C-alpha positions in Angstrom: 17.8 6.5 -78.7 17.7 4.2 -75.6 20.6 6.1 -74.1 18.8 9.4 -74.5 15.6 7.9 -73.1 17.5 6.5 -70.1 19.0 10.0 -69.5 15.6 11.6 -69.6 14.3 9.0 -67.2 17.2 9.8 -64.7 16.5 13.5 -65.0 12.8 12.9 -64.3 13.6 10.8 -61.2 15.9 13.5 -59.9 13.3 16.1 -60.4 10.7 14.0 -58.6 13.2 13.4 -55.7 13.9 17.1 -55.4 10.2 17.9 -55.5 9.6 15.3 -52.7 12.3 16.8 -50.5 10.9 20.3 -51.1 7.3 19.1 -50.2 8.6 17.4 -47.1 10.6 20.5 -46.0 7.6 22.7 -46.7 5.5 20.4 -44.6 7.9 20.5 -41.7 8.3 24.3 -41.9 4.6 24.9 -42.2 3.6 22.6 -39.3 1.8 25.6 -37.7 -1.8 25.9 -38.6 -5.2 27.4 -37.5 -8.3 25.3 -38.3 -10.8 26.0 -39.6 -9.2 29.0 -41.3 -12.0 29.7 -43.9 -14.6 31.3 -41.6 -16.8 28.2 -41.9 -19.8 27.5 -39.7 -17.7 25.3 -37.4 -15.4 28.2 -36.6 -15.7 29.8 -33.2 -12.9 32.4 -33.4 -11.9 34.5 -36.4 -8.5 33.0 -37.4 -7.3 36.5 -38.5 -7.8 37.8 -35.0 -6.0 35.2 -32.9 -3.1 36.6 -30.9 -1.0 34.4 -28.6 1.7 35.6 -26.2 4.1 33.4 -24.3 5.7 35.1 -21.2 4.5 38.4 -22.7 6.2 37.9 -26.1 4.0 37.6 -29.2 4.4 34.3 -31.0 1.2 34.5 -33.1 -0.2 37.8 -34.3 -3.4 38.1 -36.3 -3.3 34.4 -36.9 0.3 34.5 -38.3 3.5 33.3 -36.6 5.3 36.5 -35.5 8.5 34.5 -34.6 10.1 31.8 -36.7 10.1 28.3 -35.3 12.7 27.8 -32.5 13.3 31.5 -32.1 11.4 31.7 -28.7 13.1 29.8 -25.9 11.7 28.5 -22.6 13.6 26.8 -19.8 12.8 23.3 -18.6 11.1 23.3 -15.2 9.9 26.9 -15.4 6.3 28.0 -15.5 5.2 29.9 -18.6 2.2 32.1 -19.1 0.2 31.8 -22.3 -2.2 34.7 -23.2 -4.8 34.1 -25.9 -6.8 36.9 -27.6 -9.5 36.3 -30.2 -12.6 37.8 -31.7 -15.7 35.6 -31.7 -17.3 34.9 -35.1 -19.8 32.7 -36.9 -21.9 32.2 -33.8 -25.5 31.0 -33.7 -28.5 33.0 -34.6 -28.7 34.6 -31.2 -25.1 35.8 -31.8 -23.7 34.3 -28.7 -22.1 31.0 -27.5 -22.0 29.5 -24.1 -19.6 27.2 -22.2 -16.6 28.2 -24.2 -13.2 27.1 -23.0 -9.5 27.5 -24.1 -7.1 24.6 -23.8 -3.3 25.0 -24.0 -1.1 21.9 -24.4 2.7 21.3 -24.3 3.5 18.1 -26.1 6.0 16.3 -23.9 8.2 13.3 -24.5 6.7 11.4 -21.6 3.5 13.2 -20.9 1.6 16.3 -22.1 1.1 19.3 -19.9 -2.4 20.7 -20.2 -4.2 23.8 -18.8 -7.8 24.7 -19.4 -9.7 27.9 -18.6 -13.0 28.0 -16.7 -16.2 28.1 -18.8 -17.2 31.5 -20.3 -19.6 32.9 -22.8 -18.8 34.9 -25.9 -20.8 37.3 -28.2 -20.5 37.8 -31.9 -17.8 40.3 -32.9 -16.4 40.8 -29.4 -12.8 40.3 -28.5 -11.8 38.1 -25.5 -8.5 37.7 -23.7 -7.7 34.7 -21.5 -4.5 33.6 -19.7 -3.2 30.2 -18.8 -0.1 28.9 -17.1 1.8 25.7 -17.8 4.9 24.2 -16.3 7.5 23.1 -18.8 8.4 19.5 -18.0 11.7 19.2 -16.1 12.4 15.8 -17.8 11.4 16.9 -21.3 15.0 16.7 -22.5 17.2 13.7 -22.2 20.2 14.1 -19.8 22.6 14.4 -22.7 20.5 17.1 -24.5 21.0 20.8 -23.8 18.0 22.0 -25.9 15.3 20.7 -28.2 11.8 21.4 -29.7 8.7 21.9 -27.7 5.3 22.1 -29.4 2.5 24.4 -28.1 -1.1 23.7 -29.2 -4.3 25.6 -28.4 -8.0 25.0 -28.8 -10.9 27.4 -28.4 -14.1 25.4 -28.3 -17.5 24.5 -27.0 -19.9 21.6 -27.8 -20.8 23.0 -31.2 -17.7 24.9 -32.6 -14.0 25.0 -32.3 -10.9 26.7 -33.5 -7.5 25.0 -33.2 -4.1 26.5 -33.2 -1.4 23.8 -33.6 2.3 23.4 -34.2 3.8 26.5 -32.4 7.4 25.3 -32.1 9.2 26.6 -29.1 12.9 26.0 -28.1 13.3 24.4 -24.7 16.7 24.4 -23.1 18.1 23.2 -19.8 18.6 25.6 -16.9 21.9 27.4 -16.8 22.8 25.7 -13.6 21.3 22.4 -12.4 22.7 19.6 -10.3 20.9 16.3 -10.1 21.3 14.0 -7.2 21.4 10.7 -9.1 21.5 8.4 -6.1 22.0 8.2 -2.3 23.7 5.0 -1.3 23.1 4.3 2.4 22.1 1.4 4.7 18.4 1.2 5.4 19.2 0.6 9.1 22.1 1.4 11.5 22.8 0.9 15.2 22.8 3.8 17.5 26.3 5.1 18.3 27.8 3.9 15.0 29.1 5.8 12.0 26.7 5.9 9.0 28.4 6.1 5.6 26.4 8.0 3.0 27.6 7.9 -0.6 26.2 10.6 -3.0 26.3 10.5 -6.8 25.9 13.9 -8.5 25.5 14.8 -12.2 25.7 18.3 -13.8 22.6 18.4 -16.0 22.8 22.2 -16.5 24.0 24.3 -19.4 27.2 25.5 -17.6 29.9 24.1 -15.4 29.1 23.9 -11.7 32.1 25.2 -9.6 32.9 24.6 -6.0 30.1 22.1 -5.2 29.5 21.3 -1.5 27.4 18.4 -0.2 25.7 18.3 3.2 24.1 15.2 4.7 22.0 15.6 7.8 19.3 14.2 10.1 17.5 17.3 11.3 15.6 15.5 14.0 18.9 14.5 15.7 20.6 17.9 15.0 23.5 16.2 13.3 25.1 17.0 9.9 28.3 16.6 7.9 29.5 18.7 5.0 32.1 17.8 2.3 33.6 19.6 -0.7 33.0 17.8 -4.0 34.8 20.3 -6.2 33.9 21.3 -9.8 31.4 19.3 -12.0 31.7 20.1 -15.7 28.9 20.6 -18.1 28.0 18.1 -20.8 29.5 20.1 -23.7 32.5 21.5 -21.9 34.4 18.7 -20.3 37.5 17.0 -21.6 38.4 13.4 -21.4 39.8 13.8 -17.9 36.9 16.0 -16.8 33.5 14.5 -15.8 30.0 15.7 -15.5 29.2 13.0 -12.9 31.0 12.7 -9.6 30.5 10.7 -6.3 31.7 11.0 -2.8 31.1 9.6 0.7 30.4 11.3 4.0 30.0 9.9 7.5 27.4 10.8 10.1 28.0 10.0 13.8 24.7 8.6 15.1 24.0 9.5 18.7 23.7 6.7 21.3 20.2 8.0 22.3 18.7 7.7 18.8 16.0 5.2 18.2 13.4 4.9 15.5 12.7 6.1 11.9 14.4 9.3 10.7 14.7 11.3 7.5 18.1 11.6 6.0 18.5 14.9 4.0 21.1 15.4 1.3 21.7 19.0 0.1 23.9 20.0 -2.8 24.8 23.6 -3.4 27.2 26.1 -4.9 27.0 29.8 -5.5 24.4 29.3 -8.3 22.1 26.4 -7.4 20.8 24.2 -4.6 19.3 20.7 -4.9 17.8 18.5 -2.1 16.8 14.9 -1.8 15.6 12.8 1.1 15.7 9.2 2.2 14.3 7.3 5.2 16.5 5.3 7.5 15.9 3.2 10.7 18.2 3.6 13.8 18.2 0.6 16.1 18.9 1.0 19.8 19.0 -1.8 22.4 19.8 0.6 25.2 17.3 3.5 25.7 19.6 5.5 28.0 23.4 5.7 28.3 23.3 8.0 31.3 21.6 6.7 34.5 21.2 8.5 37.9 22.0 6.5 41.0 21.8 8.6 44.2 24.4 11.3 43.8 26.2 9.3 41.2 26.0 9.0 37.4 26.4 5.7 35.7 27.8 6.1 32.1 27.0 3.1 29.8 28.8 2.2 26.7 26.6 -0.2 24.7 28.9 -0.1 21.6 31.8 -2.4 20.6 34.5 0.3 20.9 35.9 2.8 23.4 33.7 5.9 24.0 34.8 9.1 25.6 32.2 11.1 27.6 32.4 14.7 28.9 30.4 15.5 32.0 29.5 19.1 32.6 27.6 20.7 35.5 27.9 24.1 37.3 31.6 25.0 37.0 32.7 21.4 36.8 33.9 19.5 33.7 35.5 16.1 33.4 36.2 13.6 30.8 35.8 9.8 31.2 36.8 7.0 28.9 34.4 4.0 29.0 35.6 0.8 27.4 33.4 -1.2 25.0 30.4 -2.9 26.6 31.1 -1.6 30.1 30.1 1.2 32.5 31.6 3.8 34.8 30.4 5.4 38.0 30.9 9.2 38.3 30.4 10.9 41.7 28.6 14.2 41.4 29.7 17.0 43.9 26.5 18.3 45.5 26.7 21.7 47.1 25.6 22.5 50.7 22.0 23.7 51.2 19.3 23.7 48.5 20.5 22.7 45.1 18.9 22.2 41.7 21.1 21.7 38.7 21.5 19.7 35.5 24.3 17.4 34.6 24.9 17.3 30.9 26.8 14.4 29.3 28.4 14.8 25.8 29.9 12.4 23.4 32.0 14.6 21.2 29.7 17.5 20.4 26.5 15.6 20.7 24.4 15.6 24.0 23.7 12.0 25.0 22.0 12.7 28.3 20.8 15.3 30.8 20.1 14.4 34.4 18.7 16.7 37.1 20.0 16.8 40.6 17.9 18.5 43.3 17.5 18.4 47.1 18.9 19.7 50.4 22.4 18.9 51.6 23.5 19.9 55.2 27.1 20.8 56.1 29.1 18.3 58.3 29.2 20.7 61.3 25.5 21.0 61.5 25.2 17.2 61.5 27.5 16.9 64.5 25.3 19.2 66.7 22.0 17.7 65.5 20.2 15.9 68.4 19.0 13.2 66.2 22.5 12.7 64.9 23.9 12.6 68.5 21.3 10.1 69.7 22.0 7.9 66.7 25.7 7.9 67.5 25.0 7.0 71.2 22.7 4.1 70.3 25.3 2.9 67.8 28.0 2.9 70.6 25.7 1.0 73.0 24.9 -1.5 70.3 28.5 -2.1 69.6 29.3 -2.6 73.4 26.5 -5.1 73.8 27.6 -6.8 70.7 31.2 -7.2 72.1 29.8 -8.5 75.5 27.7 -11.0 73.7 30.6 -12.2 71.6 32.7 -12.6 74.8 30.1 -14.6 76.6 29.5 -16.9 73.7 33.2 -17.6 73.2 34.1 -18.1 76.9 34.7 -21.8 77.8 33.1 -23.2 81.1 35.4 -24.7 83.9 35.6 -28.5 84.3 34.2 -30.0 87.6 36.1 -32.8 89.5 34.5 -36.2 89.4 34.6 -38.5 92.5 34.2 -42.2 92.5 34.3 -45.1 94.9 36.5 -48.1 94.4 36.0 -51.5 96.0 38.6 -54.0 96.6 
């Protein structure tokens, strides 16, 4: 008898357990609801007339889900349109309602995304259609998730009545191709004329592999950039043990000697399918404002760095290269043409322009100078001056003759 009673008790426990599981499963499946759904006095919209479309696809029709949960997918980061249609019902005695609004909400892991229509009025028995737009959160999914559930809720209400539509489950998935710039490792400050190392860490957070990825680092204000090939970055689900969805690399920027101040460093990542960009602020210090100085018809090239620098000087049809040792300078004579002249001398360090100096004036030929009266008079005066100078020197250096001295002697 006890054994039979114990068996019946176990069967009862099993039945209760199965029933609990079924109730829980039913509750999970039937999370979607419209309230009130009985046409009560607090209802603003007739539940049987509510239609909802997401991106033009019907997800609720006549108050009933037209797609099963998870069947409708949206992409993280994209903007979706939500169109709501309903027929007003159970309004006040004047058969109208004022200051009605519709609120659409996407339940996010970190924050909800909400859109609300402007206020509008409705009349009993009339059908109204309103559209809202919401941006699916880019960070809704964890980095190691490719897809997940996204809940859409709506509310039609004013101060007296409301109808709520809750629990529309959408499937959200990551973009087909997306590259995240996880970090930019670079010094906050650098000296002008130095090389700036920039380390970039990338992660493939998209659905598919990212092939042939290139990274470009640049400072647009200085018109300098450097590009490098980072190769293939594999998707989360597809990579083997020796294939990674995170990769890093280092590029070097040659900072011009003339740079000084605060600049924006731009990092761009791209392949045939996607482009990502990030920025960082750096400071370039410069103790010498100019590395090219004009002195008469000469140029002075300065090297304020601690290593050898090679400059290229270009003007008119002339081009010459000069090596300037660390911490020193070099004078460069500029050939000025006869007559009126006005030209720029451009100095390069590698491909970067480090200075531009203008030369202008009037240069006379040597023959003209010889026949110029002023020039002739200047030469004559110079000769006279030299002759007088020689005479003066001779007079000063000539010794006077000694005179004989006479004396008397007494004995």
